[in-house]
C-alpha positions in Angstrom: 85.8 79.6 136.6 88.6 77.0 136.1 88.4 77.2 132.3 88.7 81.0 132.5 91.9 80.6 134.6 93.3 78.1 132.1 92.6 80.5 129.3 94.2 83.3 131.1 97.3 81.2 132.0 97.5 80.0 128.4 97.3 83.6 127.0 99.9 84.7 129.5 102.3 82.0 128.4 101.7 82.7 124.7 102.3 86.4 125.2 105.5 85.7 127.1 106.7 83.4 124.4 105.9 85.9 121.7 107.7 88.8 123.5 110.7 86.5 124.2 111.0 85.6 120.5 110.6 89.2 119.4 113.0 90.7 121.8 115.6 87.9 121.9 116.6 88.7 118.3 120.2 89.5 118.9 121.8 88.7 115.6 120.9 89.5 112.0 118.4 87.0 110.8 118.7 85.2 107.4 116.8 86.7 104.5 117.6 87.4 100.9 117.9 91.0 99.6 119.4 92.4 96.5 122.1 95.1 96.1 121.5 97.8 93.5 123.2 95.7 90.8 120.6 92.9 91.4 123.0 90.5 93.1 121.2 88.5 95.8 122.8 88.7 99.3 121.9 86.8 102.5 121.5 89.3 105.3 123.1 87.0 107.8 126.4 87.8 106.0 126.1 91.5 107.0 129.2 92.5 109.0 131.9 95.1 109.2 135.2 93.5 110.0 134.6 93.6 113.8 133.3 97.2 113.8 129.7 98.3 114.4 127.2 98.4 111.6 123.8 100.0 111.1 120.8 98.5 109.3 118.3 101.2 108.4 114.9 100.3 106.8 113.5 103.1 104.6 111.4 103.7 101.4 111.4 106.3 98.6 107.9 107.3 99.6 108.8 107.9 103.3 109.7 111.5 103.9 111.1 111.0 107.4 113.3 108.1 106.0 114.7 110.4 103.3 115.3 113.2 105.9 117.1 110.8 108.2 119.3 109.3 105.5 120.1 112.7 104.0 121.2 113.9 107.5 123.2 110.7 108.1 124.8 111.1 104.6 126.1 114.5 105.5 127.9 113.0 108.6 128.7 109.5 107.3 132.2 110.1 106.1 133.2 111.6 109.4 131.4 108.7 111.2 133.4 106.2 109.2 136.7 108.0 109.7 136.1 108.2 113.5 134.5 104.8 114.2 134.6 102.7 111.0 130.8 102.2 111.2 129.1 100.8 108.1 125.5 101.5 107.1 123.2 99.1 105.2 120.2 101.1 104.0 117.4 98.6 103.3 114.7 99.8 100.9 111.3 98.3 101.5 109.9 99.6 98.2 108.0 96.8 96.6 109.0 95.2 93.2 106.9 97.9 91.3 108.7 100.8 93.0 112.2 99.2 93.5 113.3 100.4 90.0 113.2 103.9 91.4 115.6 103.2 94.2 118.9 103.2 92.3 118.3 106.5 90.5 117.0 108.0 93.7 120.1 106.9 95.7 122.5 107.9 92.8 121.0 111.3 92.5 121.7 111.9 96.2 125.2 110.4 96.0 124.6 108.3 99.1 127.8 106.4 100.0 126.3 103.7 102.1 125.3 100.2 100.9 121.7 100.2 99.7 119.8 96.9 99.4 116.4 96.1 98.1 113.9 94.1 100.2 111.2 93.9 97.6 109.2 91.1 99.2 109.6 92.5 102.8 111.2 89.2 103.9 114.0 90.9 105.8 111.6 93.6 107.1 109.4 90.8 108.6 112.4 88.9 110.0 113.5 92.1 111.8 110.0 92.8 113.1 109.8 96.2 111.4 106.4 97.7 111.1 107.0 101.3 110.0 110.0 102.9 108.4 112.3 104.4 109.3 113.5 101.8 111.7 117.2 101.8 112.6 119.2 99.0 114.2 122.8 99.2 115.6 124.9 96.1 115.8 128.2 95.7 117.5 131.3 94.2 115.8 130.2 90.7 116.7 126.9 91.2 114.9 124.8 91.5 118.1 121.9 93.9 118.2 122.7 96.6 120.8 120.2 99.4 120.0 117.2 100.2 117.8 115.0 103.2 117.1 111.7 103.6 115.2 110.7 106.8 113.5 112.7 110.0 112.9 112.9 113.5 114.4 115.5 116.1 113.6 118.6 115.3 115.6 118.0 111.5 115.9 121.1 111.0 113.8 123.1 112.6 116.7 121.6 110.1 119.1 122.5 107.3 116.8 126.1 108.6 116.6 126.2 108.9 120.4 125.2 105.2 120.6 128.0 104.3 118.1 130.5 106.2 120.2 129.3 104.5 123.4 129.7 101.2 121.7 133.2 102.0 120.5 134.2 103.1 124.0 132.8 99.9 125.5 134.6 97.8 122.9 137.9 99.6 123.5 137.5 99.2 127.3 136.8 95.5 127.0 139.7 94.9 124.7 142.0 96.8 127.1 140.9 94.5 129.9 141.9 91.4 128.1 
């Protein structure tokens, strides 16, 4: 009986620690990705001059990902003009398929920054299981919102979150 209680207590502690580590992720972790020119970039340098930024994990084989990014692309210029938000689209296509990413992106004329996570290091660091997985960071680089999956209209929810963040930031800067 005592050993079972010890096991239960140990499992509870391990579960709590695991959840704490997973959900305490508040800044962009360090991993190496490549831009479409092949230049290596450390993800902990992602920023947007004090404005919010989005990290969106996607793949060329993921239909919901493509639909999401297509719909964001149609609104992205307006989003940037209104909020200054920046989008990092992180392709999780592996090294065999990553050569398809640049022509895929160029053919769609996407204007956001596209990076390659060929070894899934960044994907693992961000605890992404399935694409699309979207993260919103404030101007300080702190994670403030995330969403997994895509349904028509989710881009509007993302934009609402960006506007809420902008309103919160402007209110806090007015109070200083």
